[in-house]
PQR file with spaces between the fields and no chain letter, atoms N, CA, C, O and H, PARSE charges and radii, in Angstrom:
ATOM       1  N    MET     1     -27.406   20.370    4.723 -0.4000 1.5000
ATOM       2  CA   MET     1     -27.217   21.779    4.937 -0.0000 2.0000
ATOM       3  C    MET     1     -27.172   22.051    6.435  0.5500 1.7000
ATOM       4  O    MET     1     -27.969   21.500    7.194 -0.5500 1.4000
ATOM       5  N    LYS     2     -26.250   22.892    6.857 -0.4000 1.5000
ATOM       6  CA   LYS     2     -26.146   23.228    8.276 -0.0000 2.0000
ATOM       7  C    LYS     2     -27.150   24.308    8.637  0.5500 1.7000
ATOM       8  O    LYS     2     -27.407   25.230    7.863 -0.5500 1.4000
ATOM       9  H    LYS     2     -25.602   23.340    6.241  0.4000 1.0000
ATOM      10  N    LYS     3     -27.714   24.173    9.839 -0.4000 1.5000
ATOM      11  CA   LYS     3     -28.671   25.144   10.355 -0.0000 2.0000
ATOM      12  C    LYS     3     -28.277   25.512   11.776  0.5500 1.7000
ATOM      13  O    LYS     3     -27.541   24.788   12.447 -0.5500 1.4000
ATOM      14  H    LYS     3     -27.505   23.424   10.468  0.4000 1.0000
ATOM      15  N    LEU     4     -28.791   26.666   12.219 -0.4000 1.5000
ATOM      16  CA   LEU     4     -28.552   27.096   13.585 -0.0000 2.0000
ATOM      17  C    LEU     4     -29.497   26.344   14.504  0.5500 1.7000
ATOM      18  O    LEU     4     -30.716   26.408   14.343 -0.5500 1.4000
ATOM      19  H    LEU     4     -29.389   27.254   11.674  0.4000 1.0000
ATOM      20  N    LEU     5     -28.929   25.626   15.475 -0.4000 1.5000
ATOM      21  CA   LEU     5     -29.699   24.812   16.406 -0.0000 2.0000
ATOM      22  C    LEU     5     -29.357   25.212   17.825  0.5500 1.7000
ATOM      23  O    LEU     5     -28.349   25.877   18.067 -0.5500 1.4000
ATOM      24  H    LEU     5     -27.939   25.574   15.606  0.4000 1.0000
ATOM      25  N    GLU     6     -30.194   24.807   18.759 -0.4000 1.5000
ATOM      26  CA   GLU     6     -29.927   25.024   20.177 -0.0000 2.0000
ATOM      27  C    GLU     6     -30.185   23.722   20.920  0.5500 1.7000
ATOM      28  O    GLU     6     -31.214   23.076   20.725 -0.5500 1.4000
ATOM      29  H    GLU     6     -31.012   24.267   18.563  0.4000 1.0000
ATOM      30  N    ILE     7     -29.256   23.349   21.761 -0.4000 1.5000
ATOM      31  CA   ILE     7     -29.446   22.175   22.605 -0.0000 2.0000
ATOM      32  C    ILE     7     -29.683   22.668   24.031  0.5500 1.7000
ATOM      33  O    ILE     7     -29.000   23.576   24.504 -0.5500 1.4000
ATOM      34  H    ILE     7     -28.420   23.874   21.920  0.4000 1.0000
ATOM      35  N    THR     8     -30.645   22.068   24.703 -0.4000 1.5000
ATOM      36  CA   THR     8     -30.969   22.433   26.074 -0.0000 2.0000
ATOM      37  C    THR     8     -30.353   21.417   27.021  0.5500 1.7000
ATOM      38  O    THR     8     -30.536   20.209   26.865 -0.5500 1.4000
ATOM      39  H    THR     8     -31.200   21.330   24.319  0.4000 1.0000
ATOM      40  N    VAL     9     -29.621   21.922   28.005 -0.4000 1.5000
ATOM      41  CA   VAL     9     -28.969   21.078   28.994 -0.0000 2.0000
ATOM      42  C    VAL     9     -29.530   21.472   30.360  0.5500 1.7000
ATOM      43  O    VAL     9     -29.535   22.651   30.717 -0.5500 1.4000
ATOM      44  H    VAL     9     -29.472   22.903   28.132  0.4000 1.0000
ATOM      45  N    ARG    10     -29.998   20.489   31.117 -0.4000 1.5000
ATOM      46  CA   ARG    10     -30.537   20.754   32.446 -0.0000 2.0000
ATOM      47  C    ARG    10     -29.497   20.440   33.511  0.5500 1.7000
ATOM      48  O    ARG    10     -28.986   19.324   33.594 -0.5500 1.4000
ATOM      49  H    ARG    10     -29.993   19.532   30.828  0.4000 1.0000
ATOM      50  N    GLY    11     -29.194   21.449   34.323 -0.4000 1.5000
ATOM      51  CA   GLY    11     -28.286   21.266   35.449 -0.0000 2.0000
ATOM      52  C    GLY    11     -29.092   20.953   36.698  0.5500 1.7000
ATOM      53  O    GLY    11     -30.272   20.614   36.611 -0.5500 1.4000
ATOM      54  H    GLY    11     -29.609   22.356   34.255  0.4000 1.0000
ATOM      55  N    HIS    12     -28.466   21.065   37.847 -0.4000 1.5000
ATOM      56  CA   HIS    12     -29.154   20.790   39.112 -0.0000 2.0000
ATOM      57  C    HIS    12     -30.210   21.845   39.424  0.5500 1.7000
ATOM      58  O    HIS    12     -31.265   21.523   39.971 -0.5500 1.4000
ATOM      59  H    HIS    12     -27.507   21.340   37.918  0.4000 1.0000
ATOM      60  N    SER    13     -29.932   23.108   39.079 -0.4000 1.5000
ATOM      61  CA   SER    13     -30.877   24.158   39.447 -0.0000 2.0000
ATOM      62  C    SER    13     -31.318   25.032   38.277  0.5500 1.7000
ATOM      63  O    SER    13     -32.244   25.827   38.435 -0.5500 1.4000
ATOM      64  H    SER    13     -29.075   23.369   38.635  0.4000 1.0000
ATOM      65  N    LYS    14     -30.689   24.913   37.111 -0.4000 1.5000
ATOM      66  CA   LYS    14     -31.033   25.764   35.969 -0.0000 2.0000
ATOM      67  C    LYS    14     -30.998   24.972   34.670  0.5500 1.7000
ATOM      68  O    LYS    14     -30.461   23.867   34.598 -0.5500 1.4000
ATOM      69  H    LYS    14     -29.937   24.267   36.983  0.4000 1.0000
ATOM      70  N    GLU    15     -31.596   25.584   33.639 -0.4000 1.5000
ATOM      71  CA   GLU    15     -31.495   25.064   32.271 -0.0000 2.0000
ATOM      72  C    GLU    15     -30.578   25.980   31.490  0.5500 1.7000
ATOM      73  O    GLU    15     -30.576   27.194   31.692 -0.5500 1.4000
ATOM      74  H    GLU    15     -32.032   26.482   33.698  0.4000 1.0000
ATOM      75  N    TRP    16     -29.794   25.391   30.594 -0.4000 1.5000
ATOM      76  CA   TRP    16     -28.862   26.152   29.774 -0.0000 2.0000
ATOM      77  C    TRP    16     -29.122   25.825   28.310  0.5500 1.7000
ATOM      78  O    TRP    16     -29.404   24.676   27.967 -0.5500 1.4000
ATOM      79  H    TRP    16     -29.795   24.405   30.429  0.4000 1.0000
ATOM      80  N    GLY    17     -29.028   26.829   27.450 -0.4000 1.5000
ATOM      81  CA   GLY    17     -29.185   26.623   26.021 -0.0000 2.0000
ATOM      82  C    GLY    17     -27.910   26.998   25.296  0.5500 1.7000
ATOM      83  O    GLY    17     -27.348   28.066   25.540 -0.5500 1.4000
ATOM      84  H    GLY    17     -28.799   27.761   27.729  0.4000 1.0000
ATOM      85  N    PHE    18     -27.450   26.143   24.415 -0.4000 1.5000
ATOM      86  CA   PHE    18     -26.230   26.379   23.661 -0.0000 2.0000
ATOM      87  C    PHE    18     -26.545   26.340   22.171  0.5500 1.7000
ATOM      88  O    PHE    18     -27.097   25.362   21.667 -0.5500 1.4000
ATOM      89  H    PHE    18     -27.906   25.275   24.216  0.4000 1.0000
ATOM      90  N    GLU    19     -26.189   27.410   21.475 -0.4000 1.5000
ATOM      91  CA   GLU    19     -26.417   27.487   20.034 -0.0000 2.0000
ATOM      92  C    GLU    19     -25.214   26.921   19.290  0.5500 1.7000
ATOM      93  O    GLU    19     -24.069   27.081   19.713 -0.5500 1.4000
ATOM      94  H    GLU    19     -25.740   28.205   21.884  0.4000 1.0000
ATOM      95  N    PHE    20     -25.499   26.255   18.169 -0.4000 1.5000
ATOM      96  CA   PHE    20     -24.426   25.698   17.344 -0.0000 2.0000
ATOM      97  C    PHE    20     -24.964   25.453   15.935  0.5500 1.7000
ATOM      98  O    PHE    20     -26.172   25.315   15.740 -0.5500 1.4000
ATOM      99  H    PHE    20     -26.429   26.125   17.825  0.4000 1.0000
ATOM     100  N    PHE    21     -24.070   25.399   14.968 -0.4000 1.5000
ATOM     101  CA   PHE    21     -24.439   25.053   13.602 -0.0000 2.0000
ATOM     102  C    PHE    21     -24.168   23.566   13.399  0.5500 1.7000
ATOM     103  O    PHE    21     -23.093   23.070   13.736 -0.5500 1.4000
ATOM     104  H    PHE    21     -23.089   25.511   15.126  0.4000 1.0000
ATOM     105  N    ALA    22     -25.143   22.868   12.849 -0.4000 1.5000
ATOM     106  CA   ALA    22     -24.978   21.433   12.598 -0.0000 2.0000
ATOM     107  C    ALA    22     -25.846   21.029   11.416  0.5500 1.7000
ATOM     108  O    ALA    22     -26.761   21.750   11.018 -0.5500 1.4000
ATOM     109  H    ALA    22     -26.016   23.271   12.574  0.4000 1.0000
ATOM     110  N    ASP    23     -25.543   19.880   10.873 -0.4000 1.5000
ATOM     111  CA   ASP    23     -26.310   19.340    9.757 -0.0000 2.0000
ATOM     112  C    ASP    23     -27.685   18.901   10.253  0.5500 1.7000
ATOM     113  O    ASP    23     -27.797   18.136   11.210 -0.5500 1.4000
ATOM     114  H    ASP    23     -24.800   19.294   11.196  0.4000 1.0000
ATOM     115  N    HIS    24     -28.708   19.388    9.600 -0.4000 1.5000
ATOM     116  CA   HIS    24     -30.096   19.142    9.994 -0.0000 2.0000
ATOM     117  C    HIS    24     -30.478   17.666    9.890  0.5500 1.7000
ATOM     118  O    HIS    24     -31.436   17.236   10.531 -0.5500 1.4000
ATOM     119  H    HIS    24     -28.616   20.009    8.822  0.4000 1.0000
ATOM     120  N    LYS    25     -29.747   16.884    9.094 -0.4000 1.5000
ATOM     121  CA   LYS    25     -30.116   15.483    8.878 -0.0000 2.0000
ATOM     122  C    LYS    25     -29.976   14.630   10.143  0.5500 1.7000
ATOM     123  O    LYS    25     -30.565   13.553   10.224 -0.5500 1.4000
ATOM     124  H    LYS    25     -28.968   17.234    8.573  0.4000 1.0000
ATOM     125  N    TYR    26     -29.206   15.096   11.127 -0.4000 1.5000
ATOM     126  CA   TYR    26     -29.022   14.341   12.370 -0.0000 2.0000
ATOM     127  C    TYR    26     -30.065   14.674   13.432  0.5500 1.7000
ATOM     128  O    TYR    26     -30.108   14.025   14.477 -0.5500 1.4000
ATOM     129  H    TYR    26     -28.727   15.971   11.061  0.4000 1.0000
ATOM     130  N    LEU    27     -30.901   15.670   13.182 -0.4000 1.5000
ATOM     131  CA   LEU    27     -31.845   16.160   14.178 -0.0000 2.0000
ATOM     132  C    LEU    27     -32.789   15.075   14.682  0.5500 1.7000
ATOM     133  O    LEU    27     -32.977   14.947   15.892 -0.5500 1.4000
ATOM     134  H    LEU    27     -30.867   16.198   12.333  0.4000 1.0000
ATOM     135  N    ALA    28     -33.379   14.301   13.800 -0.4000 1.5000
ATOM     136  CA   ALA    28     -34.311   13.238   14.217 -0.0000 2.0000
ATOM     137  C    ALA    28     -33.602   12.192   15.079  0.5500 1.7000
ATOM     138  O    ALA    28     -34.159   11.724   16.072 -0.5500 1.4000
ATOM     139  H    ALA    28     -33.226   14.405   12.817  0.4000 1.0000
ATOM     140  N    GLU    29     -32.393   11.831   14.706 -0.4000 1.5000
ATOM     141  CA   GLU    29     -31.635   10.835   15.469 -0.0000 2.0000
ATOM     142  C    GLU    29     -31.323   11.339   16.879  0.5500 1.7000
ATOM     143  O    GLU    29     -31.442   10.593   17.851 -0.5500 1.4000
ATOM     144  H    GLU    29     -31.941   12.211   13.899  0.4000 1.0000
ATOM     145  N    TRP    30     -30.926   12.606   16.984 -0.4000 1.5000
ATOM     146  CA   TRP    30     -30.632   13.180   18.297 -0.0000 2.0000
ATOM     147  C    TRP    30     -31.876   13.204   19.180  0.5500 1.7000
ATOM     148  O    TRP    30     -31.820   12.879   20.366 -0.5500 1.4000
ATOM     149  H    TRP    30     -30.829   13.212   16.194  0.4000 1.0000
ATOM     150  N    ARG    31     -32.995   13.594   18.581 -0.4000 1.5000
ATOM     151  CA   ARG    31     -34.246   13.644   19.353 -0.0000 2.0000
ATOM     152  C    ARG    31     -34.682   12.253   19.799  0.5500 1.7000
ATOM     153  O    ARG    31     -35.151   12.085   20.925 -0.5500 1.4000
ATOM     154  H    ARG    31     -33.040   13.858   17.618  0.4000 1.0000
ATOM     155  N    GLU    32     -34.533   11.258   18.934 -0.4000 1.5000
ATOM     156  CA   GLU    32     -34.880    9.878   19.301 -0.0000 2.0000
ATOM     157  C    GLU    32     -34.017    9.378   20.452  0.5500 1.7000
ATOM     158  O    GLU    32     -34.456    8.543   21.244 -0.5500 1.4000
ATOM     159  H    GLU    32     -34.152   11.394   18.019  0.4000 1.0000
ATOM     160  N    ASP    33     -32.802    9.882   20.547 -0.4000 1.5000
ATOM     161  CA   ASP    33     -31.893    9.472   21.605 -0.0000 2.0000
ATOM     162  C    ASP    33     -32.121   10.255   22.904  0.5500 1.7000
ATOM     163  O    ASP    33     -31.418   10.036   23.890 -0.5500 1.4000
ATOM     164  H    ASP    33     -32.446   10.560   19.904  0.4000 1.0000
ATOM     165  N    GLY    34     -33.100   11.164   22.908 -0.4000 1.5000
ATOM     166  CA   GLY    34     -33.463   11.881   24.123 -0.0000 2.0000
ATOM     167  C    GLY    34     -32.906   13.279   24.268  0.5500 1.7000
ATOM     168  O    GLY    34     -33.138   13.928   25.288 -0.5500 1.4000
ATOM     169  H    GLY    34     -33.671   11.342   22.107  0.4000 1.0000
ATOM     170  N    LEU    35     -32.171   13.768   23.265 -0.4000 1.5000
ATOM     171  CA   LEU    35     -31.648   15.125   23.344 -0.0000 2.0000
ATOM     172  C    LEU    35     -32.740   16.132   22.999  0.5500 1.7000
ATOM     173  O    LEU    35     -33.582   15.880   22.137 -0.5500 1.4000
ATOM     174  H    LEU    35     -31.982   13.241   22.436  0.4000 1.0000
ATOM     175  N    GLU    36     -32.716   17.266   23.677 -0.4000 1.5000
ATOM     176  CA   GLU    36     -33.671   18.337   23.387 -0.0000 2.0000
ATOM     177  C    GLU    36     -32.965   19.354   22.498  0.5500 1.7000
ATOM     178  O    GLU    36     -32.224   20.209   22.982 -0.5500 1.4000
ATOM     179  H    GLU    36     -32.033   17.470   24.378  0.4000 1.0000
ATOM     180  N    VAL    37     -33.207   19.248   21.182 -0.4000 1.5000
ATOM     181  CA   VAL    37     -32.555   20.105   20.199 -0.0000 2.0000
ATOM     182  C    VAL    37     -33.638   20.806   19.389  0.5500 1.7000
ATOM     183  O    VAL    37     -34.556   20.162   18.882 -0.5500 1.4000
ATOM     184  H    VAL    37     -33.808   18.552   20.790  0.4000 1.0000
ATOM     185  N    ASP    38     -33.528   22.140   19.269 -0.4000 1.5000
ATOM     186  CA   ASP    38     -34.497   22.928   18.524 -0.0000 2.0000
ATOM     187  C    ASP    38     -33.792   23.750   17.458  0.5500 1.7000
ATOM     188  O    ASP    38     -32.646   24.164   17.630 -0.5500 1.4000
ATOM     189  H    ASP    38     -32.782   22.664   19.681  0.4000 1.0000
ATOM     190  N    GLU    39     -34.498   23.983   16.347 -0.4000 1.5000
ATOM     191  CA   GLU    39     -33.974   24.846   15.302 -0.0000 2.0000
ATOM     192  C    GLU    39     -34.286   26.291   15.659  0.5500 1.7000
ATOM     193  O    GLU    39     -35.399   26.605   16.082 -0.5500 1.4000
ATOM     194  H    GLU    39     -35.429   23.647   16.207  0.4000 1.0000
ATOM     195  N    ILE    40     -33.311   27.163   15.492 -0.4000 1.5000
ATOM     196  CA   ILE    40     -33.512   28.591   15.747 -0.0000 2.0000
ATOM     197  C    ILE    40     -33.778   29.260   14.409  0.5500 1.7000
ATOM     198  O    ILE    40     -32.935   29.241   13.512 -0.5500 1.4000
ATOM     199  H    ILE    40     -32.407   26.908   15.149  0.4000 1.0000
ATOM     200  N    CYS    41     -34.949   29.845   14.287 -0.4000 1.5000
ATOM     201  CA   CYS    41     -35.322   30.503   13.035 -0.0000 2.0000
ATOM     202  C    CYS    41     -34.905   31.970   13.028  0.5500 1.7000
ATOM     203  O    CYS    41     -34.374   32.457   12.030 -0.5500 1.4000
ATOM     204  H    CYS    41     -35.634   29.860   15.016  0.4000 1.0000
ATOM     205  N    ASN    42     -35.139   32.670   14.119 -0.4000 1.5000
ATOM     206  CA   ASN    42     -34.796   34.083   14.220 -0.0000 2.0000
ATOM     207  C    ASN    42     -34.315   34.395   15.632  0.5500 1.7000
ATOM     208  O    ASN    42     -34.724   33.756   16.601 -0.5500 1.4000
ATOM     209  H    ASN    42     -35.571   32.275   14.929  0.4000 1.0000
ATOM     210  N    THR    43     -33.443   35.384   15.725 -0.4000 1.5000
ATOM     211  CA   THR    43     -33.034   35.908   17.023 -0.0000 2.0000
ATOM     212  C    THR    43     -33.412   37.383   17.057  0.5500 1.7000
ATOM     213  O    THR    43     -33.174   38.117   16.097 -0.5500 1.4000
ATOM     214  H    THR    43     -33.111   35.903   14.938  0.4000 1.0000
ATOM     215  N    ILE    44     -33.999   37.807   18.162 -0.4000 1.5000
ATOM     216  CA   ILE    44     -34.497   39.179   18.286 -0.0000 2.0000
ATOM     217  C    ILE    44     -33.785   39.850   19.459  0.5500 1.7000
ATOM     218  O    ILE    44     -33.868   39.363   20.586 -0.5500 1.4000
ATOM     219  H    ILE    44     -34.193   37.211   18.942  0.4000 1.0000
ATOM     220  N    PRO    45     -33.087   40.960   19.211 -0.5600 1.5000
ATOM     221  CA   PRO    45     -32.389   41.645   20.307  0.2800 2.0000
ATOM     222  C    PRO    45     -33.382   42.296   21.270  0.5500 1.7000
ATOM     223  O    PRO    45     -34.480   42.684   20.871 -0.5500 1.4000
ATOM     224  N    GLN    46     -32.991   42.411   22.528 -0.4000 1.5000
ATOM     225  CA   GLN    46     -33.864   42.994   23.537 -0.0000 2.0000
ATOM     226  C    GLN    46     -34.135   44.460   23.293  0.5500 1.7000
ATOM     227  O    GLN    46     -35.192   44.952   23.688 -0.5500 1.4000
ATOM     228  H    GLN    46     -32.099   42.095   22.852  0.4000 1.0000
ATOM     229  N    TRP    47     -33.228   45.177   22.661 -0.4000 1.5000
ATOM     230  CA   TRP    47     -33.387   46.609   22.453 -0.0000 2.0000
ATOM     231  C    TRP    47     -34.382   46.938   21.346  0.5500 1.7000
ATOM     232  O    TRP    47     -34.777   48.097   21.213 -0.5500 1.4000
ATOM     233  H    TRP    47     -32.369   44.777   22.340  0.4000 1.0000
ATOM     234  N    LEU    48     -34.793   45.969   20.557 -0.4000 1.5000
ATOM     235  CA   LEU    48     -35.694   46.215   19.436 -0.0000 2.0000
ATOM     236  C    LEU    48     -37.111   46.489   19.932  0.5500 1.7000
ATOM     237  O    LEU    48     -37.651   45.692   20.700 -0.5500 1.4000
ATOM     238  H    LEU    48     -34.472   45.028   20.664  0.4000 1.0000
ATOM     239  N    PRO    49     -37.729   47.598   19.512 -0.5600 1.5000
ATOM     240  CA   PRO    49     -39.115   47.859   19.903  0.2800 2.0000
ATOM     241  C    PRO    49     -40.050   46.754   19.407  0.5500 1.7000
ATOM     242  O    PRO    49     -39.859   46.220   18.314 -0.5500 1.4000
ATOM     243  N    THR    50     -41.044   46.419   20.198 -0.4000 1.5000
ATOM     244  CA   THR    50     -41.956   45.316   19.893 -0.0000 2.0000
ATOM     245  C    THR    50     -42.611   45.459   18.522  0.5500 1.7000
ATOM     246  O    THR    50     -42.798   44.460   17.827 -0.5500 1.4000
ATOM     247  H    THR    50     -41.199   46.853   21.086  0.4000 1.0000
ATOM     248  N    GLY    51     -42.952   46.647   18.130 -0.4000 1.5000
ATOM     249  CA   GLY    51     -43.622   46.869   16.848 -0.0000 2.0000
ATOM     250  C    GLY    51     -42.768   46.543   15.634  0.5500 1.7000
ATOM     251  O    GLY    51     -43.297   46.385   14.534 -0.5500 1.4000
ATOM     252  H    GLY    51     -42.799   47.458   18.694  0.4000 1.0000
ATOM     253  N    LEU    52     -41.467   46.440   15.811 -0.4000 1.5000
ATOM     254  CA   LEU    52     -40.573   46.168   14.684 -0.0000 2.0000
ATOM     255  C    LEU    52     -40.141   44.704   14.589  0.5500 1.7000
ATOM     256  O    LEU    52     -39.324   44.353   13.737 -0.5500 1.4000
ATOM     257  H    LEU    52     -41.036   46.568   16.705  0.4000 1.0000
ATOM     258  N    THR    53     -40.679   43.858   15.452 -0.4000 1.5000
ATOM     259  CA   THR    53     -40.276   42.452   15.480 -0.0000 2.0000
ATOM     260  C    THR    53     -40.533   41.749   14.154  0.5500 1.7000
ATOM     261  O    THR    53     -39.668   41.023   13.662 -0.5500 1.4000
ATOM     262  H    THR    53     -41.342   44.143   16.144  0.4000 1.0000
ATOM     263  N    GLY    54     -41.703   41.953   13.573 -0.4000 1.5000
ATOM     264  CA   GLY    54     -42.036   41.299   12.307 -0.0000 2.0000
ATOM     265  C    GLY    54     -41.092   41.701   11.185  0.5500 1.7000
ATOM     266  O    GLY    54     -40.610   40.853   10.435 -0.5500 1.4000
ATOM     267  H    GLY    54     -42.405   42.542   13.972  0.4000 1.0000
ATOM     268  N    ALA    55     -40.830   43.002   11.074 -0.4000 1.5000
ATOM     269  CA   ALA    55     -39.928   43.494   10.026 -0.0000 2.0000
ATOM     270  C    ALA    55     -38.508   42.957   10.249  0.5500 1.7000
ATOM     271  O    ALA    55     -37.820   42.606    9.291 -0.5500 1.4000
ATOM     272  H    ALA    55     -41.222   43.692   11.683  0.4000 1.0000
ATOM     273  N    TRP    56     -38.078   42.893   11.497 -0.4000 1.5000
ATOM     274  CA   TRP    56     -36.751   42.365   11.831 -0.0000 2.0000
ATOM     275  C    TRP    56     -36.629   40.910   11.376  0.5500 1.7000
ATOM     276  O    TRP    56     -35.626   40.521   10.778 -0.5500 1.4000
ATOM     277  H    TRP    56     -38.637   43.178   12.275  0.4000 1.0000
ATOM     278  N    CYS    57     -37.655   40.112   11.664 -0.4000 1.5000
ATOM     279  CA   CYS    57     -37.617   38.688   11.304 -0.0000 2.0000
ATOM     280  C    CYS    57     -37.607   38.486    9.793  0.5500 1.7000
ATOM     281  O    CYS    57     -36.902   37.613    9.287 -0.5500 1.4000
ATOM     282  H    CYS    57     -38.470   40.428   12.150  0.4000 1.0000
ATOM     283  N    ILE    58     -38.381   39.284    9.078 -0.4000 1.5000
ATOM     284  CA   ILE    58     -38.384   39.181    7.612 -0.0000 2.0000
ATOM     285  C    ILE    58     -37.010   39.519    7.050  0.5500 1.7000
ATOM     286  O    ILE    58     -36.488   38.805    6.194 -0.5500 1.4000
ATOM     287  H    ILE    58     -38.954   39.993    9.489  0.4000 1.0000
ATOM     288  N    ALA    59     -36.425   40.615    7.537 -0.4000 1.5000
ATOM     289  CA   ALA    59     -35.092   41.017    7.071 -0.0000 2.0000
ATOM     290  C    ALA    59     -34.059   39.942    7.412  0.5500 1.7000
ATOM     291  O    ALA    59     -33.188   39.634    6.598 -0.5500 1.4000
ATOM     292  H    ALA    59     -36.849   41.195    8.233  0.4000 1.0000
ATOM     293  N    GLN    60     -34.156   39.381    8.598 -0.4000 1.5000
ATOM     294  CA   GLN    60     -33.217   38.343    9.015 -0.0000 2.0000
ATOM     295  C    GLN    60     -33.368   37.082    8.148  0.5500 1.7000
ATOM     296  O    GLN    60     -32.372   36.456    7.784 -0.5500 1.4000
ATOM     297  H    GLN    60     -34.863   39.631    9.259  0.4000 1.0000
ATOM     298  N    ASP    61     -34.599   36.718    7.824 -0.4000 1.5000
ATOM     299  CA   ASP    61     -34.829   35.556    6.961 -0.0000 2.0000
ATOM     300  C    ASP    61     -34.185   35.754    5.591  0.5500 1.7000
ATOM     301  O    ASP    61     -33.556   34.839    5.059 -0.5500 1.4000
ATOM     302  H    ASP    61     -35.408   37.226    8.120  0.4000 1.0000
ATOM     303  N    ILE    62     -34.340   36.934    5.027 -0.4000 1.5000
ATOM     304  CA   ILE    62     -33.765   37.218    3.708 -0.0000 2.0000
ATOM     305  C    ILE    62     -32.241   37.175    3.767  0.5500 1.7000
ATOM     306  O    ILE    62     -31.604   36.550    2.918 -0.5500 1.4000
ATOM     307  H    ILE    62     -34.851   37.677    5.459  0.4000 1.0000
ATOM     308  N    LEU    63     -31.657   37.832    4.757 -0.4000 1.5000
ATOM     309  CA   LEU    63     -30.198   37.863    4.873 -0.0000 2.0000
ATOM     310  C    LEU    63     -29.621   36.477    5.143  0.5500 1.7000
ATOM     311  O    LEU    63     -28.622   36.094    4.533 -0.5500 1.4000
ATOM     312  H    LEU    63     -32.173   38.340    5.446  0.4000 1.0000
ATOM     313  N    HIS    64     -30.229   35.737    6.034 -0.4000 1.5000
ATOM     314  CA   HIS    64     -29.712   34.405    6.363 -0.0000 2.0000
ATOM     315  C    HIS    64     -29.886   33.431    5.212  0.5500 1.7000
ATOM     316  O    HIS    64     -29.016   32.592    4.982 -0.5500 1.4000
ATOM     317  H    HIS    64     -31.040   36.049    6.529  0.4000 1.0000
ATOM     318  N    PHE    65     -30.979   33.523    4.492 -0.4000 1.5000
ATOM     319  CA   PHE    65     -31.194   32.614    3.363 -0.0000 2.0000
ATOM     320  C    PHE    65     -30.103   32.787    2.317  0.5500 1.7000
ATOM     321  O    PHE    65     -29.499   31.808    1.879 -0.5500 1.4000
ATOM     322  H    PHE    65     -31.686   34.204    4.679  0.4000 1.0000
ATOM     323  N    ASN    66     -29.853   34.005    1.924 -0.4000 1.5000
ATOM     324  CA   ASN    66     -28.842   34.251    0.888 -0.0000 2.0000
ATOM     325  C    ASN    66     -27.446   33.925    1.381  0.5500 1.7000
ATOM     326  O    ASN    66     -26.680   33.289    0.657 -0.5500 1.4000
ATOM     327  H    ASN    66     -30.343   34.800    2.280  0.4000 1.0000
ATOM     328  N    TRP    67     -27.090   34.334    2.575 -0.4000 1.5000
ATOM     329  CA   TRP    67     -25.742   34.116    3.097 -0.0000 2.0000
ATOM     330  C    TRP    67     -25.456   32.640    3.309  0.5500 1.7000
ATOM     331  O    TRP    67     -24.402   32.150    2.903 -0.5500 1.4000
ATOM     332  H    TRP    67     -27.712   34.851    3.164  0.4000 1.0000
ATOM     333  N    ARG    68     -26.365   31.936    3.929 -0.4000 1.5000
ATOM     334  CA   ARG    68     -26.131   30.521    4.221 -0.0000 2.0000
ATOM     335  C    ARG    68     -26.042   29.697    2.940  0.5500 1.7000
ATOM     336  O    ARG    68     -25.208   28.797    2.837 -0.5500 1.4000
ATOM     337  H    ARG    68     -27.221   32.335    4.259  0.4000 1.0000
ATOM     338  N    ARG    69     -26.881   29.994    1.981 -0.4000 1.5000
ATOM     339  CA   ARG    69     -26.847   29.237    0.732 -0.0000 2.0000
ATOM     340  C    ARG    69     -25.499   29.410    0.042  0.5500 1.7000
ATOM     341  O    ARG    69     -24.913   28.427   -0.413 -0.5500 1.4000
ATOM     342  H    ARG    69     -27.558   30.725    2.064  0.4000 1.0000
ATOM     343  N    LYS    70     -24.997   30.634   -0.043 -0.4000 1.5000
ATOM     344  CA   LYS    70     -23.714   30.876   -0.689 -0.0000 2.0000
ATOM     345  C    LYS    70     -22.579   30.214    0.076  0.5500 1.7000
ATOM     346  O    LYS    70     -21.671   29.641   -0.526 -0.5500 1.4000
ATOM     347  H    LYS    70     -25.472   31.433    0.327  0.4000 1.0000
ATOM     348  N    GLN    71     -22.629   30.291    1.393 -0.4000 1.5000
ATOM     349  CA   GLN    71     -21.566   29.705    2.215 -0.0000 2.0000
ATOM     350  C    GLN    71     -21.498   28.190    2.034  0.5500 1.7000
ATOM     351  O    GLN    71     -20.410   27.629    1.902 -0.5500 1.4000
ATOM     352  H    GLN    71     -23.367   30.757    1.882  0.4000 1.0000
ATOM     353  N    HIS    72     -22.647   27.531    2.026 -0.4000 1.5000
ATOM     354  CA   HIS    72     -22.658   26.075    1.959 -0.0000 2.0000
ATOM     355  C    HIS    72     -22.430   25.540    0.558  0.5500 1.7000
ATOM     356  O    HIS    72     -21.968   24.411    0.392 -0.5500 1.4000
ATOM     357  H    HIS    72     -23.530   27.986    2.133  0.4000 1.0000
ATOM     358  N    ASP    73     -22.751   26.344   -0.460 -0.4000 1.5000
ATOM     359  CA   ASP    73     -22.503   25.901   -1.818 -0.0000 2.0000
ATOM     360  C    ASP    73     -21.005   25.853   -2.118  0.5500 1.7000
ATOM     361  O    ASP    73     -20.553   25.051   -2.934 -0.5500 1.4000
ATOM     362  H    ASP    73     -23.127   27.261   -0.326  0.4000 1.0000
ATOM     363  N    THR    74     -20.236   26.724   -1.446 -0.4000 1.5000
ATOM     364  CA   THR    74     -18.801   26.768   -1.720 -0.0000 2.0000
ATOM     365  C    THR    74     -18.018   25.819   -0.828  0.5500 1.7000
ATOM     366  O    THR    74     -16.848   25.545   -1.093 -0.5500 1.4000
ATOM     367  H    THR    74     -20.604   27.376   -0.782  0.4000 1.0000
ATOM     368  N    ALA    75     -18.650   25.315    0.226 -0.4000 1.5000
ATOM     369  CA   ALA    75     -17.939   24.440    1.163 -0.0000 2.0000
ATOM     370  C    ALA    75     -17.881   23.020    0.675  0.5500 1.7000
ATOM     371  O    ALA    75     -17.316   22.158    1.349 -0.5500 1.4000
ATOM     372  H    ALA    75     -19.601   25.537    0.441  0.4000 1.0000
């Protein structure tokens, strides 16, 4: 199953993060090879008031669970 991941790339003066969808089964292999790859569970917009973060994450979990399952079952 594909999941939203982020790979961290270090430049000369900054770190960069790139999000991508990939099969979770390769995650251990990438990490063993020295790549810094993390799973992204939720994304929170800056405009969202702090008190609503929990509700936002719950809603996002529900929406992503249903959408991703349907998308991958048909692929």
